[in-house]
PLY file of the C-alpha trace (Angstrom):
ply
format ascii 1.0
element vertex 288
property float x
property float y
property float z
element edge 287
property int vertex1
property int vertex2
end_header
-21.14 19.29 -58.23
-18.34 20.40 -60.57
-14.99 18.73 -59.96
-11.77 17.16 -61.38
-12.28 14.14 -63.59
-10.37 12.04 -61.02
-13.41 12.45 -58.61
-15.38 10.25 -60.80
-15.57 6.35 -61.27
-17.13 4.26 -63.89
-20.40 2.73 -62.97
-21.87 1.03 -66.01
-25.23 0.33 -64.89
-29.00 -0.05 -65.64
-31.75 1.56 -63.34
-35.30 2.43 -62.60
-36.40 5.48 -60.77
-40.28 5.73 -59.78
-42.94 7.41 -57.62
-45.54 4.80 -56.39
-49.07 5.18 -57.36
-49.95 5.78 -53.69
-48.57 9.22 -54.21
-46.10 9.08 -51.30
-43.42 6.52 -51.88
-40.50 6.56 -54.05
-37.93 3.92 -55.20
-34.91 2.95 -57.15
-33.58 -0.52 -58.47
-30.41 -0.87 -60.03
-28.06 -3.58 -61.18
-24.54 -3.53 -62.51
-21.16 -5.39 -63.12
-19.80 -2.96 -60.53
-19.10 -3.63 -56.65
-21.74 -2.55 -54.36
-23.63 -0.43 -56.87
-26.38 0.32 -54.23
-23.74 2.32 -52.30
-23.19 4.64 -55.42
-26.25 4.98 -57.61
-29.53 5.41 -55.60
-31.07 8.24 -53.68
-34.40 8.78 -52.39
-36.43 10.84 -49.78
-40.22 11.20 -49.10
-39.91 15.02 -49.05
-38.09 15.14 -52.42
-38.52 12.25 -54.76
-35.82 9.89 -56.05
-32.69 10.01 -58.38
-30.23 7.62 -59.82
-26.60 8.90 -60.74
-24.45 6.54 -62.93
-22.20 6.08 -65.87
-19.31 8.11 -64.31
-21.24 9.76 -61.48
-20.46 12.71 -59.48
-21.70 11.35 -56.12
-22.58 14.91 -55.02
-25.39 14.99 -57.56
-27.40 12.75 -55.42
-27.56 15.11 -52.48
-27.76 18.39 -54.69
-30.57 16.74 -56.84
-32.56 15.69 -53.81
-32.29 19.27 -52.46
-33.57 20.84 -55.62
-36.39 18.24 -55.97
-37.36 18.89 -52.35
-37.44 22.64 -53.12
-40.11 21.91 -55.81
-38.05 21.87 -58.93
-39.12 19.58 -61.57
-37.09 16.26 -62.34
-35.99 17.50 -65.79
-35.06 20.90 -64.57
-33.11 19.29 -61.69
-31.10 17.01 -64.05
-30.65 20.08 -66.62
-29.34 22.20 -63.56
-26.87 19.43 -62.27
-25.50 19.09 -65.89
-25.52 22.65 -66.94
-22.06 23.65 -65.42
-20.57 19.99 -65.17
-17.48 19.88 -67.46
-17.92 15.98 -67.16
-21.50 15.84 -68.32
-20.77 13.91 -71.49
-19.87 10.98 -69.15
-22.96 11.28 -66.73
-26.23 9.46 -66.71
-29.14 10.46 -64.37
-32.82 9.76 -63.86
-35.19 11.39 -61.37
-38.82 11.50 -60.42
-40.11 14.51 -58.52
-42.78 15.37 -56.11
-45.68 15.64 -58.58
-44.66 12.43 -60.40
-42.81 14.24 -63.24
-39.77 12.43 -64.52
-36.65 12.97 -66.32
-33.52 11.18 -67.71
-30.34 12.44 -69.06
-27.65 10.43 -70.93
-24.20 12.01 -71.65
-22.95 11.85 -75.37
-19.98 9.85 -74.32
-21.65 7.19 -72.14
-20.58 3.70 -73.22
-22.78 2.16 -75.87
-25.60 1.08 -75.78
-26.62 3.88 -73.67
-30.08 5.72 -73.30
-33.11 5.98 -71.55
-37.01 6.49 -71.32
-39.24 8.30 -69.10
-43.05 8.77 -68.51
-45.33 9.64 -65.61
-43.89 8.54 -62.31
-40.78 6.66 -63.81
-37.37 7.07 -65.55
-35.43 4.28 -66.96
-31.84 4.40 -68.09
-28.64 2.46 -68.68
-25.24 2.46 -70.18
-22.86 -0.18 -71.46
-25.84 -2.28 -72.02
-26.46 -5.47 -74.30
-28.78 -3.22 -76.25
-31.82 -1.00 -76.50
-34.18 -3.86 -75.42
-32.88 -3.77 -71.86
-34.49 -0.34 -71.30
-37.52 -1.25 -73.44
-38.04 -4.50 -71.56
-37.90 -2.48 -68.11
-40.28 -0.12 -69.25
-42.77 -2.74 -70.56
-42.78 -4.60 -67.40
-43.15 -1.38 -65.24
-46.08 -0.29 -67.34
-47.64 -3.62 -67.29
-47.38 -4.26 -63.69
-50.49 -3.59 -61.44
-50.26 -0.19 -59.93
-51.52 -1.53 -56.64
-48.79 -4.10 -56.20
-46.00 -3.25 -53.65
-43.63 -0.85 -55.12
-40.64 -2.97 -54.12
-42.15 -5.89 -56.06
-42.83 -3.63 -59.10
-39.32 -2.30 -59.24
-37.68 -5.73 -58.75
-39.84 -7.17 -61.60
-38.73 -4.29 -63.99
-35.14 -4.88 -62.91
-35.34 -8.51 -63.64
-36.91 -7.84 -67.03
-33.87 -5.83 -67.90
-31.45 -8.25 -66.58
-33.24 -11.22 -68.55
-32.80 -8.86 -71.66
-29.05 -8.85 -71.31
-28.44 -5.97 -68.83
-24.95 -4.98 -68.50
-22.94 -6.27 -71.36
-19.82 -6.92 -69.28
-21.71 -9.34 -66.98
-23.21 -9.26 -63.47
-22.00 -8.52 -59.90
-24.35 -6.34 -57.99
-27.92 -5.07 -57.48
-29.83 -2.93 -55.08
-33.33 -1.87 -54.11
-34.39 1.36 -52.20
-37.75 2.28 -51.27
-38.91 5.37 -49.10
-42.39 5.63 -47.61
-43.58 7.92 -44.74
-43.06 5.87 -41.60
-42.42 2.82 -43.52
-39.21 1.89 -41.84
-38.52 -0.47 -38.89
-41.01 0.10 -36.13
-42.24 3.10 -38.10
-39.23 5.06 -37.01
-37.85 5.96 -40.43
-38.84 6.52 -43.87
-36.68 3.91 -45.45
-39.01 0.92 -46.11
-36.65 -1.27 -48.09
-32.87 -0.85 -48.46
-31.42 -4.12 -49.87
-28.04 -4.46 -51.43
-26.36 -7.45 -53.07
-22.77 -6.38 -53.31
-20.94 -9.17 -54.96
-22.73 -12.08 -56.38
-22.62 -14.06 -59.76
-26.54 -13.53 -60.20
-27.35 -10.70 -58.12
-30.94 -9.88 -59.34
-32.35 -13.33 -58.29
-30.38 -12.88 -55.09
-32.02 -9.58 -54.48
-35.43 -11.16 -55.01
-34.48 -13.80 -52.19
-33.64 -10.95 -49.85
-36.91 -9.23 -50.61
-38.86 -12.38 -49.68
-36.93 -12.36 -46.34
-37.51 -8.75 -45.86
-41.23 -9.13 -46.29
-41.31 -12.22 -43.85
-39.41 -10.37 -41.09
-40.63 -6.65 -41.61
-43.98 -7.06 -43.32
-47.19 -6.29 -41.28
-49.77 -9.10 -40.90
-53.08 -8.99 -42.73
-55.53 -8.22 -39.99
-58.08 -10.33 -41.68
-55.86 -13.41 -41.36
-54.84 -13.07 -37.54
-55.89 -16.02 -35.66
-56.91 -15.57 -31.95
-54.85 -17.03 -29.46
-57.48 -19.10 -27.73
-58.83 -22.59 -27.28
-56.91 -25.46 -28.96
-54.62 -22.99 -30.90
-53.56 -21.35 -27.60
-52.75 -24.82 -26.09
-50.64 -25.76 -29.19
-48.80 -22.54 -29.23
-47.91 -22.78 -25.53
-46.62 -26.37 -26.10
-44.62 -25.39 -29.06
-43.10 -22.20 -27.24
-42.45 -24.52 -24.08
-40.41 -26.85 -26.12
-38.24 -23.92 -26.81
-37.89 -22.72 -23.49
-40.55 -19.95 -23.33
-42.73 -20.94 -20.57
-44.05 -17.73 -19.11
-47.58 -17.57 -17.73
-48.46 -14.87 -20.19
-48.70 -16.67 -23.40
-48.78 -13.40 -25.60
-45.65 -12.22 -23.75
-43.80 -15.58 -24.34
-44.75 -15.56 -27.93
-43.40 -12.12 -28.37
-40.15 -13.10 -26.71
-39.61 -15.96 -29.15
-40.68 -13.69 -32.00
-38.10 -11.21 -31.21
-35.45 -13.91 -30.94
-36.57 -14.91 -34.51
-36.91 -11.38 -35.72
-40.62 -11.66 -36.36
-41.58 -8.95 -33.81
-42.98 -6.60 -36.45
-45.63 -9.32 -37.02
-46.83 -9.31 -33.55
-50.44 -8.33 -32.78
-51.36 -8.88 -29.00
-53.85 -11.62 -28.49
-53.34 -13.07 -31.84
-51.02 -14.84 -34.12
-49.95 -14.23 -37.70
-50.46 -17.46 -39.90
-46.88 -16.90 -41.26
-45.47 -16.98 -37.84
-47.60 -19.95 -36.70
-46.19 -21.61 -39.69
-42.60 -20.93 -38.76
-43.32 -22.02 -35.10
-44.73 -25.34 -36.37
-41.93 -25.95 -38.86
-39.38 -25.52 -36.04
-40.88 -28.29 -34.15
-41.03 -30.43 -37.09
0 1
1 2
2 3
3 4
4 5
5 6
6 7
7 8
8 9
9 10
10 11
11 12
12 13
13 14
14 15
15 16
16 17
17 18
18 19
19 20
20 21
21 22
22 23
23 24
24 25
25 26
26 27
27 28
28 29
29 30
30 31
31 32
32 33
33 34
34 35
35 36
36 37
37 38
38 39
39 40
40 41
41 42
42 43
43 44
44 45
45 46
46 47
47 48
48 49
49 50
50 51
51 52
52 53
53 54
54 55
55 56
56 57
57 58
58 59
59 60
60 61
61 62
62 63
63 64
64 65
65 66
66 67
67 68
68 69
69 70
70 71
71 72
72 73
73 74
74 75
75 76
76 77
77 78
78 79
79 80
80 81
81 82
82 83
83 84
84 85
85 86
86 87
87 88
88 89
89 90
90 91
91 92
92 93
93 94
94 95
95 96
96 97
97 98
98 99
99 100
100 101
101 102
102 103
103 104
104 105
105 106
106 107
107 108
108 109
109 110
110 111
111 112
112 113
113 114
114 115
115 116
116 117
117 118
118 119
119 120
120 121
121 122
122 123
123 124
124 125
125 126
126 127
127 128
128 129
129 130
130 131
131 132
132 133
133 134
134 135
135 136
136 137
137 138
138 139
139 140
140 141
141 142
142 143
143 144
144 145
145 146
146 147
147 148
148 149
149 150
150 151
151 152
152 153
153 154
154 155
155 156
156 157
157 158
158 159
159 160
160 161
161 162
162 163
163 164
164 165
165 166
166 167
167 168
168 169
169 170
170 171
171 172
172 173
173 174
174 175
175 176
176 177
177 178
178 179
179 180
180 181
181 182
182 183
183 184
184 185
185 186
186 187
187 188
188 189
189 190
190 191
191 192
192 193
193 194
194 195
195 196
196 197
197 198
198 199
199 200
200 201
201 202
202 203
203 204
204 205
205 206
206 207
207 208
208 209
209 210
210 211
211 212
212 213
213 214
214 215
215 216
216 217
217 218
218 219
219 220
220 221
221 222
222 223
223 224
224 225
225 226
226 227
227 228
228 229
229 230
230 231
231 232
232 233
233 234
234 235
235 236
236 237
237 238
238 239
239 240
240 241
241 242
242 243
243 244
244 245
245 246
246 247
247 248
248 249
249 250
250 251
251 252
252 253
253 254
254 255
255 256
256 257
257 258
258 259
259 260
260 261
261 262
262 263
263 264
264 265
265 266
266 267
267 268
268 269
269 270
270 271
271 272
272 273
273 274
274 275
275 276
276 277
277 278
278 279
279 280
280 281
281 282
282 283
283 284
284 285
285 286
286 287
């Protein structure tokens, strides 16, 4: 963890680190006037918790912090241990949540003003080089007011947007990122990374991050079982015709639909014998 000063880099940033109400998912949302902030600040694992390292971060704090959290240390104890022997701790800023939902935040005495943080059950919010204290306060209000049963990615994004609207990084805007981990929440259930979206260089990165999250939910979201429409009767005839117009003419309608969905990246919404209304809308829109 401890290293020479030239191992650090400035990362003036505001972030929120959380544990979801489901008790299994963790997330980080972050924005900054800094190139590709998502490659630097956030870290999370389902068997550990989540952490943000910013200001002038030692990037090894992310791995060491997650290892400590995975071993059962509390969030605040983890941050205290990381900073205890760090001769650059006056320039560091960190936030963390642990396996029990405990939280902690740390702001070094020499972080660029305004700098500070706030934490509570299941969340830690922090920022430096901010337009003012209202950035953190706005994020905290939004987080606490958002419905606990809402998707974690959406709650994080709304909190980040609240900080952005309150002034965010006083130097301006450049990048933003959203990371959510959930057991088996990744593509095809083969990883725990449910959402990992980054806007690396954009004049208005938080709204752009929202646009990417909309696409992510379209391509990788799971259909509502109650809304699925059986592929039979007139609907089956229509779907077969629409697929045929695109060159998908196999005798097995379900297989032809899956082939088209794979080309369009909708395969996560496939349910044999049925069609997701969102997919049907896209199929019809393409014909129009």
